[in-house]
N, C-alpha and C positions, 0 to 999 in steps of 0.2 A: 280096173278092176280087173284080175288077174282070170283068165278062164274058168281057171279047178275051185274062186269065187262064185263065181256066174254060176256051175251047175245046179247045185239047188233050185235057186233061179226058175233055169230054162227047161228045170222037170219039170218043176210045178206048173209052169206056163203054159207045159203039154200036153200035163194031167187033168188042166181044167180046157185043155182046148183053146186057150188064149193065144192067137197068133202073133208069133217072135215077133213081126214085123213094130208092133203096138208099142212095144218096150223101145224097141230099136232106133224104131226111129226119131223118138223121143229124141233119145242119150243123144243119138250121132247130130243132131239142130245144135242142138247143143253144144253138140263138140266144136261146133263149124262154124258158129259166137249167136246161137239163136232165130226164130224167125223173122219176117219181113216187118210183120207191126213190132215197130221197140217195146219196150214194160218201162215204165216210169218211171225212176227214182226220184226218193229225197234223203234226205238225212233227216226228217224226225220224225219220219217211219220207227221202226222196230231192227234193233240192227239184228245179222241176217249171221246165221253162221255157214261157210263157204260150200260148203252143200245142199245149206239151202235158197240161195242166191243164184248156183246155179239151173235150179229147178220154178222158182217161181222170180227171178228175173233173165237165166238166160232159155226159157221152156222147154228144161233139161226135165224126165223122167230117176223116177226113182225106184232102183227096185222092184221085182213084185217079192211079195211078200217080205217085204223089208222093216215096211213104213211100221212108227207108232199104233194109227189108229186102228192097219185095217184090224184088228180082231176088236175094238174099245168099242164097249155098252154101254157107258154111261151114262143116266140122263141129263139132261142140258145143251148147249146151245157151241157145234163145230165155226168159229170163225178166221179169219183172217191170219195164216201166224205174221204180216209184215204190219199190216193200219193194224188187224184187230176187229175188224168190219164182220159182223155177223154174218155166217153164209148158210149153212144148215143145219132145220133141227132133229135135234138124234131119233129123233119120231121118226124120222126122214128114210134115216142108216138102213140097209138089206146086205146080209152078204149072200154075196154074185162069186162069191169063192175064182175071181177073175186075183188075186196080189194086192189091191187098191181099197181103199176106205168108199164106198160103194153109194151114193145117194141121188132119188130116188124123184126128187121133189127140192129143190133150193126156198129161200126162203125168198120172200117178194124182193124183186129190182137188185138183189143181192149180187145175180153172176153172170159175166156181160159173155156172151158167144159173140163167135169169133169161125168164118172159115177157115181152115187151114191152108198153107199157100199150095198142096198140092191138090187142094180143091175136093178133098175127099172128108178127111174127118173134119169133127168142132172143136174148135177148143174153146174154153171156159177158163175165163179170166176175173179178180176181181170185183167189180163195178163202184166201189173205191179208191183203188190203189193201184188198178189196172195186174196186179203180181198173175201169174199167172200161175193156173190149180189146177188145170187136166180135160181131158176130154166128154164130151156127152153125147151121150148114144141109144139111137129109141130105135123100138118097133123090134128086141131082145124079147118082149114079153117076161121079165121077170117080176114085174110087180103091176097093178093096178093100172100105175102111173104111167108103164109101158114107158118111162125111160130111163136112164144109168148115166148120174153124175158120178163119173173115173176121175177121182183126188188124188193129189197125191199125199200123203201125211204129212212133208217133208215143208206145202203150204199150208198146214194149220195149225191153230191152237182148239181148244176147250177152255167155253164156258161151263161152271154148275149149274147157273141161273140160267133160268129163259133172255137173252137178249131182243131186242128193235131200235132201229135207228130213227132221228130227224134231224132234219137241216134248218137253221132256218138261218134268215140274214136282215137287222133290225138294225142298221150307222154299227157305230162303230161295237164290235164285239165284245168287248171287255165287263158292260152293262147288261146284253142278255148272256151272256157264260154266269154272270154273278147271282140272277136271278135266277135261270130253268138251276142251278144247283143245289139250287136251297128246297127243291120238289121233294117228296117222300118218294121213292122209286125208282130217282136218277140214278147212274152208276159212274157217270164221265158224264164230264162236257168237257171241247178244245176247242180252242178258238183257232181259224184259218180261211182260208179261201174255199171261195166254189165259184163257176159260173166263165169264166174265162177261155183259154186254149195253149195258152203260153205252161209249160211245160218247168216245175217246182217256182212258182215265183213267190218273190221278195216284200216284204211289209210295203220296202222301199219303191218295187214296180209298182205293186194295185195302189200306192197312193197318189200316182200320178191321176186316177178313176181311167182312162185309160186302157186297162189293159181285159175289161170285160167281166173279173172278175169283182165279187160279193163280202164284204165281209161278213164271215159267216159261223157260227157254232154247229160245231156235230154232239148230237147228242144221245147218251147210248141207254136206256132206259128195258125195264122188266115189263116187260106188260101184263105181266100180271099187279099189278104193283097200279100204277098209273099208264092211261090210256092216252093212246094220241090223243087225240082232242081233248083232251086235257091241257095237253104242251102249248097245242095251236093258240088252243085258249088264254092262255095265262100271255102266252108273245105276243098273240093282236093287245094286248092289255097296259104290254110297256116298253111295246114303243109307239109313237105315232102312224097308223099305216095311213093317213091320207098327206102324209108328205113326200116328194118326185125328188131324187136327189138327192135327199138330205135325210139328217135326225137332228136335227135343233141345231148347233151352231156345229153341228162336220157338214161340209160340202161336199161333192163330187158320187159322182159313181158308181164307185165302191160302198156308199152309208144305203144307197137302193133297203129299199123294203121286197125281202123276198123269202118266196118258202120255195124248197126242194124237196119233191116230196119221190119218195123210193119207192111207190105202189099206186095202184090205183085210189083204192081204200084211203090211204095220204091223202089223192089227190078232193076224193073224192069232198072228205070232214073238212079239209082247207076252202073247199069252191063253197059251203056249205057255209063256213061260219063267214063267207067274205058276205055273202047273201044278204046271208044276217045283219052286217054292221049296215049295207047299204041300204035295206029299208029305216034301218034308225040313225039316216040321216051324214054317214055319212062318207066318202068320196073316195074311197079305196085305193091308193095306186097300189099295192103290194102285187105281182108279179109270182105264178102261181110254172114254175117248171121243173120236168125228170131232172132229180140229179146224178152227178156224174162224177168226176174224181174230185175227193176233197184232203185236198193239199194243208196241212197242219202248220201253226203258222210258226216262226218263233220262241225261243222261250220263253224270254221277255214277254213276251204276251196271255201266259198261258196261268189260269188263276191270279190273274192280278190284282185286282181286290180284297182278296186273300190275301195275296202276300205287302200289298201297303200295308195295308187295313184303310183305304181311300173309301169314299161312294161313288157309286154313278151321281153324274155328270147329266146326262141324257136320256135318262130312263127310269121315268117313274111306273107305280104301276095308277093306274086310270082302267075303275071300272066300268065294260063296255057291253058287255053278257046278262 
């Protein structure tokens, strides 16, 4: 960007008292090849423009006052531009006059915080895909939350509907996906992998049962139409939560029963359901862990039963509550 093109942005920064280093530091790091902690990359996520890639994958910073969401005031949910994960409610957005979209609260479990290599600022990333969002600042006194998530518009998408997420692993993801897709209020279900460490796992790798990954479904839903507890109850009824390291004829650690939670509320609700099942005599093997990066599975795994017209071979609903 030329100096002439930069001038309006620099003048705007000075007018509101924003340190020029805040923007220049991010732009410099991107030009130098990114930050110390690498950003995960997967072909299964949304395709990015070159500018989005510079920000999301190379930890760059867009010019202030240039983003589409700086003066955006519609009701809904701000999402990750790369993986679509819900990040911020529109109710948390406020005008900080900084030149970037500002939010005083993230959705539960949606954002990961990392200390910058400079040891001063705190970077924020999408907790589901690791994409760079911006930085978080505290103690500025803008709102009662006293927190400002300063986010690049290029890192964001937007949904007019309220959105929440849940992650369930219960054997072959085809069957779990099939049943959860039919729930009113569920907006999308994606088959994928969670629980391991290797970036960008493939089905062939996960199928060895030695990667730590479980076949997992990502459920995005409108919390005004269906509650997490109802989704979790259904999950415990469409697979056998007492089986260990398998589900029906599918054997291996990748087929284990697990719930990956994005908030303390989800963890508590899941634990309550497991307690109820145990009281009813079920030796529940389901593990409950915080959600990490979710890697969408290959395209041929998505909407499998809808596309093929087949029916689940190891999932059927059994009333347990």
